[in-house]
C-alpha distance (Angstrom), angle and dihedral (degrees) to the residues before:
residue distance angle dihedral
M1 . . .
V2 3.83 . .
A3 3.79 136.6 .
G4 3.81 118.4 -98.4
T5 3.78 144.3 96.4
P6 3.82 116.9 -42.0
R7 3.81 91.2 -109.6
V8 3.81 93.6 50.3
L9 3.80 90.7 45.9
R10 3.78 91.2 50.6
V11 3.80 93.2 51.7
M12 3.81 92.5 46.3
N13 3.80 93.0 47.6
E14 3.79 91.9 48.7
R15 3.80 91.2 50.1
A16 3.80 90.7 48.1
T17 3.80 89.4 52.7
L18 3.80 92.9 48.5
D19 3.80 90.0 49.9
L20 3.81 90.7 51.1
L21 3.79 91.0 51.2
T22 3.80 88.6 49.4
E23 3.80 91.8 52.0
H24 3.80 101.5 38.3
G25 3.80 105.4 24.7
A26 3.80 119.9 -138.7
L27 3.83 114.9 14.3
S28 3.78 136.6 178.9
R29 3.80 123.4 -123.5
A30 3.80 89.5 -108.6
R31 3.78 92.5 52.4
I32 3.80 92.2 48.2
G33 3.79 88.7 50.5
A34 3.80 91.4 50.8
L35 3.82 92.5 49.2
T36 3.82 95.8 45.3
G37 3.79 102.2 32.2
L38 3.81 90.3 -125.9
S39 3.79 122.9 140.7
K40 3.79 120.5 -105.4
P41 3.84 93.3 -110.4
T42 3.81 90.8 50.5
V43 3.80 91.9 49.8
S44 3.81 90.3 48.5
Q45 3.79 91.2 52.0
L46 3.79 95.7 48.1
L47 3.81 92.4 46.0
A48 3.80 89.4 51.5
R49 3.80 89.8 52.3
L50 3.82 93.0 46.8
E51 3.78 91.2 47.2
A52 3.82 91.7 49.8
A53 3.81 88.4 50.5
G54 3.82 89.8 54.2
L55 3.80 94.0 -117.9
V56 3.81 98.4 113.8
G57 3.76 135.5 23.0
P58 3.79 142.2 179.1
A59 3.79 115.4 -70.2
G60 3.79 104.9 -174.2
T61 3.78 126.4 -90.0
S62 3.78 135.2 -61.9
E63 3.80 120.5 -99.5
G64 3.77 137.9 -160.7
R65 3.81 100.5 61.4
P66 3.81 131.0 89.5
G67 3.78 116.3 -97.2
P68 3.79 131.0 23.3
G69 3.78 115.4 -19.8
A70 3.79 119.7 -111.2
R71 3.78 117.4 -109.7
L72 3.81 112.0 -103.9
Y73 3.80 127.8 -146.1
A74 3.80 127.3 -156.5
L75 3.77 139.8 175.6
R76 3.78 115.4 -89.3
G77 3.76 103.9 -120.3
E78 3.79 94.2 -157.5
V79 3.81 90.8 66.4
A80 3.81 90.0 91.0
H81 3.78 140.2 -0.8
V82 3.80 128.5 -158.8
A83 3.78 134.1 -175.0
A84 3.79 138.3 -151.0
L85 3.79 130.4 -162.1
D86 3.80 127.9 -156.7
V87 3.80 108.3 -159.1
R88 3.79 120.8 -161.5
P89 3.79 134.3 153.9
G90 3.78 106.6 -76.3
R91 3.78 99.5 15.2
I92 3.79 149.0 36.0
R93 3.79 119.5 -149.7
A94 3.82 118.1 -158.7
A95 3.79 130.8 -172.2
V96 3.80 134.2 -176.9
A97 3.81 124.5 -152.7
D98 3.78 134.0 178.8
V99 3.79 126.8 -127.3
T100 3.83 91.3 -87.2
D101 3.83 89.2 62.4
T102 3.78 92.1 -109.4
V103 3.80 110.2 148.2
L104 3.79 105.2 -133.1
A105 3.78 101.5 -177.8
T106 3.79 145.5 -13.1
H107 3.77 130.8 -153.2
T108 3.81 130.6 -170.7
L109 3.78 120.6 -154.6
A110 3.80 119.5 -163.8
T111 3.79 110.3 -137.7
P112 3.82 127.1 -158.8
A113 3.78 123.1 -121.3
R114 3.81 88.2 -104.8
P115 3.83 119.4 34.6
G116 3.79 114.3 -111.9
P117 3.81 129.1 -143.3
G118 3.78 111.1 -25.2
G119 3.80 91.7 23.4
V120 3.78 122.6 -145.5
P121 3.85 95.2 -18.1
A122 3.81 89.8 58.8
Q123 3.81 91.0 49.1
L124 3.80 93.2 50.9
T125 3.79 91.4 46.1
A126 3.81 92.2 50.9
A127 3.81 93.0 48.2
L128 3.81 92.2 48.9
D129 3.80 92.7 45.5
G130 3.79 90.6 53.7
A131 3.80 93.7 50.5
A132 3.81 94.3 42.1
R133 3.80 93.4 51.0
A134 3.80 91.3 48.3
A135 3.82 88.6 51.0
G136 3.79 92.3 52.6
T137 3.78 96.4 -110.4
E138 3.80 138.8 88.4
R139 3.77 130.9 -107.3
P140 3.85 95.9 -116.4
A141 3.83 89.0 55.5
L142 3.80 92.7 62.1
R143 3.80 113.3 110.4
R144 3.81 95.9 -150.8
V145 3.81 142.3 -5.3
V146 3.80 125.8 -152.7
V147 3.81 117.3 -162.3
G148 3.81 119.4 -157.9
T149 3.80 117.8 -159.4
P150 3.79 137.6 164.7
G151 3.79 111.5 -96.6
A152 3.79 120.3 12.3
F153 3.77 140.6 -92.5
D154 3.79 109.1 -108.2
P155 3.82 105.6 -122.4
R156 3.82 89.9 -145.8
T157 3.80 97.7 54.2
G158 3.80 105.8 16.4
R159 3.80 90.4 -129.0
L160 3.80 127.0 128.0
R161 3.80 115.0 -107.9
Y162 3.82 134.1 -173.5
A163 3.82 93.3 26.0
G164 3.78 107.8 85.6
H165 3.82 89.8 150.5
L166 3.83 92.3 66.4
A167 3.80 102.5 92.8
G168 3.79 118.8 -144.1
W169 3.79 96.2 13.7
H170 3.81 100.1 99.8
S171 3.79 102.7 74.1
P172 3.83 111.1 126.4
G173 3.81 90.6 -132.7
L174 3.81 96.8 45.1
L175 3.81 98.4 110.3
A176 3.79 92.5 51.3
E177 3.82 90.6 47.4
V178 3.81 92.4 51.3
A179 3.82 91.7 46.2
A180 3.80 90.0 53.1
A181 3.82 92.7 47.1
L182 3.82 94.1 49.7
H183 3.81 97.7 37.9
P184 3.05 127.5 170.1
V185 3.81 91.6 25.8
P186 3.84 113.9 89.8
V187 3.82 112.4 -124.1
E188 3.80 126.7 -153.3
Y189 3.81 126.4 -172.7
E190 3.78 127.4 -149.8
N191 3.78 138.3 167.2
D192 3.80 110.2 -94.5
V193 3.82 95.1 -127.1
N194 3.81 90.4 49.7
L195 3.80 88.4 55.5
A196 3.80 90.5 50.8
A197 3.82 86.8 54.7
V198 3.82 90.4 51.4
A199 3.80 88.7 53.4
E200 3.80 93.9 48.2
R201 3.82 92.1 47.9
R202 3.80 93.8 49.6
L203 3.79 100.6 34.6
G204 3.79 111.3 8.6
A205 3.78 149.8 33.8
A206 3.83 97.4 -28.9
R207 3.82 96.8 55.6
G208 3.80 109.8 138.1
H209 3.81 94.5 15.2
E210 3.81 120.9 120.2
D211 3.83 96.5 -177.6
F212 3.77 119.1 42.5
V213 3.78 144.0 126.5
L214 3.78 124.4 -134.5
L215 3.79 113.8 -153.5
W216 3.80 115.5 -159.5
N217 3.78 127.1 -170.0
G218 3.77 116.4 -176.8
T219 3.77 122.8 115.2
G220 3.81 85.1 -19.8
L221 3.78 140.5 11.4
G222 3.79 116.3 -102.1
A223 3.76 140.7 155.2
A224 3.78 137.1 -152.3
L225 3.79 116.5 -145.8
V226 3.80 117.9 -151.4
I227 3.81 113.0 -173.5
G228 3.78 121.2 177.0
G229 3.78 90.0 -9.4
R230 3.83 93.9 -56.2
L231 3.78 131.3 103.0
H232 3.79 112.1 -111.7
R233 3.80 108.9 -143.3
G234 3.80 102.8 169.5
W235 3.80 132.4 -140.1
T236 3.82 96.8 -56.5
G237 3.81 97.3 24.4
G238 3.79 90.8 -101.6
A239 3.80 101.4 113.0
G240 3.79 107.2 133.1
E241 3.82 97.9 30.0
I242 3.80 87.4 131.9
G243 3.77 95.1 159.2
F244 3.81 85.0 83.8
L245 3.82 92.2 55.5
P246 3.85 112.6 121.7
V247 3.80 107.5 -128.2
A248 3.77 139.4 176.3
G249 3.79 115.4 -98.7
T250 3.79 97.9 47.9
P251 3.81 132.5 66.5
L252 3.79 115.6 -94.1
V253 3.80 106.9 -89.0
R254 3.80 115.5 -142.2
G255 3.79 130.3 -170.5
V256 3.80 91.1 34.0
A257 3.81 93.4 161.1
R258 3.81 88.1 59.6
T259 3.81 99.0 40.6
G260 3.82 97.0 39.3
S261 3.80 91.7 -137.2
G262 3.79 136.8 88.0
G263 3.77 143.2 -176.6
F264 3.81 101.0 -71.2
Q265 3.81 91.8 44.2
E266 3.80 89.8 52.7
L267 3.80 91.5 46.5
A268 3.81 101.8 43.7
G269 3.80 108.8 5.9
A270 3.79 122.8 114.7
Q271 3.80 91.9 -93.3
A272 3.83 90.7 58.5
L273 3.80 95.8 62.2
P274 3.83 99.4 69.6
R275 3.82 89.4 49.4
L276 3.80 91.3 48.8
A277 3.81 90.8 47.1
G278 3.80 90.2 52.4
E279 3.82 91.4 51.9
L280 3.82 89.7 53.0
G281 3.80 95.4 44.8
V282 3.81 94.2 -110.9
A283 3.79 115.6 147.3
V284 3.80 113.8 -114.9
P285 3.84 112.9 -136.5
Q286 3.77 113.9 -113.4
A287 3.80 90.3 -141.6
G288 3.74 135.5 20.5
P289 3.80 124.4 -115.7
E290 3.78 119.4 -62.7
G291 3.78 92.0 21.6
A292 3.79 95.9 -59.7
D293 3.77 118.2 175.6
P294 3.83 109.2 -89.3
A295 3.81 86.0 -132.9
D296 3.80 88.0 64.1
G297 3.80 98.8 101.1
E298 3.79 93.3 -172.0
A299 3.82 92.0 56.2
V300 3.80 93.1 46.2
A301 3.82 92.5 48.4
A302 3.80 91.2 48.7
A303 3.80 91.1 49.6
L304 3.81 91.0 51.6
L305 3.80 93.6 50.9
R306 3.79 92.9 44.2
T307 3.81 90.7 53.8
A308 3.80 91.3 44.9
A309 3.81 92.6 50.5
E310 3.81 90.9 49.8
A311 3.82 90.1 50.0
Y312 3.78 93.2 50.7
T313 3.79 94.1 103.9
R314 3.76 140.7 118.9
P315 3.81 116.3 -80.8
G316 3.81 89.0 -99.9
G317 3.77 91.2 59.1
D318 3.81 98.5 -112.3
P319 3.80 115.6 134.4
V320 3.77 113.7 -104.7
P321 3.82 110.7 -110.5
G322 3.79 119.1 -132.8
A323 3.78 115.4 -13.1
A324 3.76 114.3 24.8
E325 3.80 112.9 -103.6
P326 3.79 123.2 -164.9
P327 3.79 118.6 -115.1
H328 3.79 113.7 -98.0
E329 3.77 112.4 -80.1
G330 3.75 114.9 -104.4
T331 3.78 94.6 28.9
S332 3.76 115.9 146.2
S333 3.78 90.9 -146.4
P334 3.80 112.8 139.9
H335 3.79 85.5 -130.8
A336 3.82 93.4 63.9
G337 3.81 94.3 89.5
P338 3.81 96.8 51.3
A339 3.82 90.4 42.9
A340 3.80 89.8 53.1
L341 3.79 88.3 50.5
L342 3.80 90.4 55.9
R343 3.81 92.2 49.0
A344 3.80 93.0 47.4
Y345 3.79 92.7 48.1
A346 3.82 91.3 49.3
V347 3.82 88.9 56.4
R348 3.80 90.5 52.1
L349 3.78 92.6 47.3
A350 3.79 93.2 48.6
T351 3.82 90.8 49.7
G352 3.79 92.0 65.1
I353 3.80 95.6 36.7
A354 3.82 89.9 55.2
S355 3.81 89.6 64.6
L356 3.80 90.8 53.3
V357 3.80 91.0 49.0
A358 3.80 92.8 50.2
V359 3.82 91.7 53.8
L360 3.83 103.3 34.1
D361 3.83 105.5 24.6
P362 3.82 93.4 -152.8
A363 3.79 122.4 -169.4
V364 3.79 92.4 -139.1
I365 3.80 137.7 20.9
V366 3.79 116.8 -160.5
L367 3.82 116.0 -155.1
T368 3.78 114.6 -154.6
G369 3.78 144.5 138.7
R370 3.78 126.8 96.6
V371 3.81 96.5 -74.5
L372 3.81 98.8 46.2
A373 3.81 92.6 41.7
A374 3.82 88.9 57.4
G375 3.81 90.0 61.7
G376 3.79 90.7 59.4
E377 3.77 124.8 -178.0
P378 3.84 95.6 -25.7
L379 3.82 91.8 59.8
L380 3.80 91.0 44.9
R381 3.79 94.2 53.1
L382 3.81 95.0 42.5
T383 3.80 90.7 50.7
E384 3.80 91.5 47.6
T385 3.82 91.0 51.4
E386 3.79 92.4 49.1
L387 3.81 92.1 45.2
A388 3.80 90.3 56.5
E389 3.82 87.3 64.2
L390 3.81 95.4 46.9
A391 3.81 107.4 37.0
P392 3.82 129.9 64.8
S393 3.81 93.2 -134.0
R394 3.78 131.9 36.0
P395 3.81 114.1 -128.2
R396 3.79 119.3 -175.1
L397 3.78 114.0 -101.7
L398 3.79 113.0 -143.7
A399 3.78 132.9 -178.2
G400 3.79 115.9 -120.5
E401 3.80 112.5 -101.8
V402 3.81 102.1 -165.4
T403 3.80 106.2 96.9
G404 3.78 130.4 -168.1
D405 3.78 107.6 31.7
P406 3.83 111.1 -11.8
V407 3.82 90.5 -176.4
V408 3.79 91.8 59.4
R409 3.80 91.9 43.6
G410 3.79 90.9 51.6
G411 3.78 91.2 47.5
L412 3.79 91.5 52.8
E413 3.81 91.0 48.5
A414 3.80 91.5 49.9
A415 3.80 92.1 48.7
L416 3.80 92.8 47.2
T417 3.80 92.6 51.2
T418 3.80 89.8 60.9
V419 3.79 97.3 38.0
R420 3.80 94.6 49.3
D421 3.80 89.4 55.4
E422 3.80 87.3 55.7
V423 3.79 99.5 41.3
F424 3.82 97.0 39.4
D425 3.82 93.5 52.1
T426 3.81 101.1 109.8
A427 3.80 96.8 172.3
A428 3.80 91.7 109.7
L429 3.81 95.3 49.9
């Protein structure tokens, strides 16, 4: 494949083969040869070495062609396990995956408003233990854990910033305490929205894009900034905390470090939607979907946008094909109020996004998170139309494609990137 010493060539060819098995799943010797350009004897030798090392194993035979099926080889998932944690107020969700990126188990741990005995380290340990047991392994056997939280740990001080609502996470010695509790497993921390961007770039709407912004609206507004294929975190780790962005349409918010909220959060965050609905005469649900607590602002905001998106129809009630069009003005349709809510919210959303576009000029902006996802395609198209009037360039707006828990998925992807470099290094074999 490349020039170099026989030993270097062997290691590079083996890594290339392992990467192909990661990407494609089970492959035959002939297929590996076709993808790498290696001869059949060379492929046979490297597969024998990888099999002896316990990295690959037989995976049945190929089908669909006349004659005997070719023997298939696949990665052995049990070679390494990783875990990811999505931390939010009230709960921690953990997942364990093997080296093939197969999610083996998840576990959700309810957490009290104030951490009990053992504090945050005990909570993380319990969540990981639950997921590891369900996956058929043990916590100490994990090769790496990635923890996603709101805000970010300041690289200068090691303390969590921009997440005052996360109880128990602001002790100056927290990172050392967690490391001791989870020893010998390496632990990495990342902003939750950044991990959602990792998931979308590897598995979802941002695949193939080197410059994009991911906009998340859940309990708070946040963004992940990917520039030249790399996450941009900023000096204190707070790049993308766009809820603090001063914007037109809302009074200038001062003391944001104390209040934990800023102009864009007040204008377009989850808490803004019930107020906006009230101004437009739209009934605010007394409970979120699936019996959610009415105090759950994220659930209520999502329910409002979901209803508004469903109401965004022609006066006759037929869904609008293609780009979403507003109902005719002056209609007495009962859907007019919710449709107006969707239009008004799109204006607010585009107002903040326009500032990001002016500074970053991204090719793509991915909209995701529970609240934005509830608005669906109508909200996406309305926001895109409004943004064309406010921003100097016109990035594509795309809906996030990673379902379930994008933070966990991104955490697993981040952990696997590091662990595969360790496990797939065959230089010592």
